[in-house]
C-alpha positions in Angstrom: 126.3 99.9 8.3 128.6 102.6 7.1 129.7 103.3 3.5 132.8 102.3 4.1 131.7 99.0 5.9 129.7 97.9 3.3 132.4 98.5 0.9 135.2 96.5 2.4 132.5 94.5 3.3 131.6 94.2 -0.5 135.3 94.3 -2.0 136.2 90.9 0.7 133.8 89.0 -0.7 134.3 89.7 -4.4 137.8 89.0 -4.0 137.5 85.8 -2.7 136.9 84.4 -6.3 140.7 85.0 -6.9 141.6 83.1 -3.5 139.1 80.1 -4.5 141.5 80.0 -7.9 144.8 79.5 -5.9 143.7 76.8 -3.3 144.6 73.9 -6.4 147.9 75.5 -6.0 148.1 75.9 -2.1 146.8 72.1 -1.7 150.2 71.0 -3.1 149.5 70.7 -7.1 152.8 70.8 -9.1 153.4 73.7 -11.1 156.0 76.1 -12.5 156.7 78.6 -10.2 156.5 81.0 -13.1 152.5 79.7 -13.7 152.1 80.2 -9.3 153.9 83.6 -9.8 151.9 84.6 -12.8 148.2 83.6 -11.3 149.0 85.3 -8.0 150.3 88.3 -9.6 146.7 88.7 -11.7 144.7 88.0 -8.3 146.3 90.8 -7.0 145.7 93.1 -9.8 142.4 91.6 -10.3 141.5 92.6 -6.5 142.6 96.1 -6.9 141.0 96.8 -10.5 137.4 95.0 -8.6 137.8 97.6 -5.5 137.8 100.3 -8.2 135.2 99.5 -10.2 132.8 98.5 -6.7 133.7 102.0 -5.4 132.7 103.9 -8.7 129.5 101.1 -8.7 128.5 102.0 -5.6 129.0 106.1 -5.9 126.7 105.0 -9.5 123.9 103.4 -7.6 123.6 105.6 -4.5 123.5 108.4 -7.5 121.0 106.9 -9.6 118.8 106.3 -6.6 119.2 102.1 -6.7 118.4 100.2 -3.2 121.8 98.9 -1.5 119.7 97.4 1.2 122.3 96.2 4.0 123.7 99.7 3.5 120.5 101.5 3.9 119.3 99.0 7.2 115.8 99.9 5.7 114.4 96.1 4.6 112.2 92.9 5.3 114.7 90.0 5.1 111.8 87.7 3.9 109.7 90.3 1.6 112.3 92.1 0.1 115.0 89.6 -0.2 114.1 85.9 0.2 110.7 85.5 -1.8 111.6 87.3 -4.7 115.4 85.9 -4.8 114.1 82.1 -4.7 111.4 82.9 -7.1 113.4 84.3 -9.6 116.2 81.4 -8.9 113.8 79.0 -9.2 112.4 80.0 -12.7 116.4 80.6 -14.2 117.1 77.0 -13.1 114.0 75.9 -14.5 114.5 77.6 -18.0 118.1 76.0 -17.7 116.9 72.4 -16.9 114.2 73.1 -19.5 116.9 73.6 -22.3 119.0 71.2 -21.3 116.1 68.9 -21.8 116.1 70.1 -25.1 119.9 68.7 -26.1 118.8 66.5 -28.8 117.2 69.4 -30.9 119.7 72.7 -29.4 122.4 70.1 -30.2 125.2 68.9 -28.8 126.7 71.8 -27.0 123.7 72.6 -25.2 124.9 69.3 -23.0 127.4 72.1 -21.2 125.1 74.6 -19.9 126.1 77.8 -18.5 125.7 78.8 -14.9 127.9 82.5 -15.1 131.6 81.9 -16.1 131.6 78.2 -16.1 129.9 75.2 -17.6 127.6 72.7 -15.7 126.7 69.5 -16.6 123.3 67.5 -15.1 126.3 64.6 -15.0 128.3 66.5 -12.5 127.5 63.2 -10.1 130.5 61.8 -12.4 133.0 64.2 -11.2 132.0 63.2 -7.8 132.7 59.5 -8.2 136.2 60.5 -10.5 137.7 63.1 -8.4 135.6 63.5 -4.7 133.5 65.5 -2.8 136.6 68.1 -2.4 136.6 69.1 -6.1 132.6 69.6 -5.8 133.3 71.8 -3.0 135.8 73.7 -4.7 133.3 74.0 -8.1 130.6 75.0 -6.0 132.8 77.6 -4.1 134.5 79.0 -7.2 131.0 79.5 -8.6 129.3 81.4 -5.0 132.2 84.1 -5.1 132.3 84.2 -9.1 128.6 84.9 -8.5 128.9 87.8 -5.9 132.0 89.1 -8.3 130.0 89.3 -11.4 126.9 91.0 -9.5 128.9 93.8 -8.0 130.6 94.6 -11.4 127.5 94.0 -13.6 124.6 95.3 -11.7 126.4 98.4 -9.7 128.8 99.3 -12.6 127.1 98.6 -15.1 123.2 98.6 -14.3 123.7 101.6 -12.5 126.6 103.3 -14.3 124.3 103.3 -17.4 121.1 104.1 -16.0 123.1 107.6 -14.3 124.2 108.3 -17.7 121.1 108.1 -19.4 119.5 110.5 -16.8 122.3 112.6 -17.3 122.4 112.7 -21.3 118.4 112.8 -21.3 116.6 115.3 -19.6 113.7 114.8 -17.7 114.0 110.2 -17.8 112.8 109.2 -14.3 115.1 106.4 -12.5 112.5 103.6 -13.2 112.9 104.5 -17.3 116.3 104.6 -16.7 116.9 101.7 -14.8 114.7 99.6 -17.0 116.8 100.5 -20.1 119.9 100.0 -18.5 119.2 96.3 -17.7 118.4 95.3 -21.2 121.2 97.6 -22.3 123.6 95.0 -19.9 121.3 91.8 -20.8 122.3 92.9 -24.5 125.8 93.4 -23.9 126.6 90.2 -22.0 125.0 88.2 -24.7 127.8 89.4 -27.0 130.2 88.8 -24.4 129.5 85.0 -24.3 129.2 84.5 -27.6 132.6 86.1 -28.4 133.9 83.5 -25.2 132.0 80.5 -25.8 131.2 81.1 -29.6 127.9 78.7 -28.9 124.2 80.5 -29.4 122.7 78.9 -26.5 124.8 79.7 -23.3 124.4 83.6 -24.3 120.8 83.1 -24.5 121.2 81.7 -21.0 123.4 84.0 -20.0 121.2 86.8 -21.1 118.7 86.0 -19.3 120.0 85.6 -15.9 121.3 88.9 -15.7 117.8 90.2 -17.3 116.6 88.6 -14.4 118.9 89.8 -12.1 118.8 93.7 -13.1 114.8 93.6 -13.1 115.9 92.4 -9.8 118.1 95.1 -8.8 115.8 98.1 -10.0 112.7 96.5 -8.5 114.1 95.2 -5.2 117.7 95.6 -4.1 121.3 94.6 -5.2 121.4 92.4 -2.5 118.1 90.6 -3.4 119.5 90.2 -7.0 122.8 88.7 -5.5 120.5 86.2 -3.1 118.9 84.6 -6.3 122.2 84.1 -8.0 123.1 82.3 -4.7 119.7 80.4 -5.4 120.5 79.8 -8.8 123.7 78.3 -8.1 122.6 76.1 -4.8 120.0 74.3 -7.5 121.8 73.7 -10.2 125.2 72.9 -8.4 124.0 70.9 -5.5 120.2 69.7 -5.8 120.1 68.8 -9.0 123.3 66.7 -9.1 121.7 65.6 -6.1 118.7 64.2 -7.4 120.7 62.8 -10.3 123.0 60.8 -7.9 119.9 60.0 -6.1 118.2 58.3 -9.3 121.1 56.9 -10.7 120.6 58.8 -14.2 
């Protein structure tokens, strides 16, 4: 895969979150024309902005020596992508579920736990009963493409960019040192950004843990491994857990 093909592929996937957000309007939900026009306008603007940040992020990643597996073409799917991604995905999902089990201690706000960018409830099965599987498919699609979008920006532009900046400023710093410090800086920044967005303590903690785990995967295994792990997190929390809840009738 050439650099141009890789960029177009990643840009297309990252931009699909905007398309998914427009689906309710396209499905015939009645909204004022101004709302539809505004949503379409901001979708196009965000697509362009994402493209710029992705291009810069790819440049940062290549300069700092981070692994872009599909671009390099040198990887073993099972060993380099699936196994480490599945391990980290299962660990994070376990952390989220353990946090949810402590709702009584942490407060009612933890009844809705965060899976990056969207609130997730263990009682998602009630949504299936009330709105049908179409809604669940919509939510799952939104989570999948939002995961790709946020990871592409945070990991490529954020982690790789800060690592490159550290190596430029601090002479003699190794790539490993720069990437490790950068991962912790980005996890720290995400913590306060999520506090600003949600104003609840537990959600930023979970978000920081997620980004820390994905950042370490990006550093050690590669960018695609981190994204695949995020998708496994989404699959566990949005498909497997609700399915189990449905079956046991919790």
